[in-house]
N, C-alpha and C positions, 0 to 999 in steps of 0.2 A: 595637413593646410589649411581645412575648410574649420575644424575643430579648434586648434590656433586661431584662426580669424572669431568665431565664434567668441572663446574664452575671453580675449582679450578686449574687447565686444561688452559681457557680463559683467569689466575689471573698470573697465570706464564706465561703466552705469551706476559701479558700488561708490567708487570715489566721487563721481557726482553726487550722490547719496549723503555724504560724508560733509561737501562742499552743504548742502539743504541746511545740514546744520548746526555746520555750521556760521554761515552767513546771515540768520531767518528771513531778512529784509529781502535777500534773492531767492526761499528758498522754494517762490512757485516756480520758477525758470530754472534753478540744477532738477527739482526732482521731472519737471518735463523733456528735459532730456535726459536724464535718468531711463527716461520711457521711451524715448525712442534709441537711446545703444539695444534696452533689451529689444524692441521691435527688428533690429541690425541683428543681434542672436537668433531671434525664432527664424527670420530673410536665411540667415546663416544656413539653419539647422534644415531651412525645406532644399534648399540646393545641394546642401549636402545625401539628404536619399533623395535626390532626381539624380545626382552625380552615381550613387550608391546603385541603384534603382538603369543605370545606364539611360535612364530621358535629357540626359548635358553631358557630356564628352571634360573631362576636365583636362588639361595642357598642363602636367604634374612636372613638366621642367620649367615652366615657367617661376612658378613661385620655389624659394631654397628652404625648407621645412630648418635645415639646425640653425640657419642662421635668425629666423622667425622667433627660434628658442632661447637663444642669447640675450 
């Protein structure tokens, strides 16, 4: 599930980069929030690492990955 969330953040970042190119008058804004999405992805990766190492417990029944993948 963490991997899917990470991937989603990176896709949104790329979308914002497209917006930055499409709307040059708001380019700075779109690039800023694109970077924020990349930060979110890095935070999720760190969370995933902590889960993998047993530092954080993750309730896997809380989310249904099959719904998220559709």
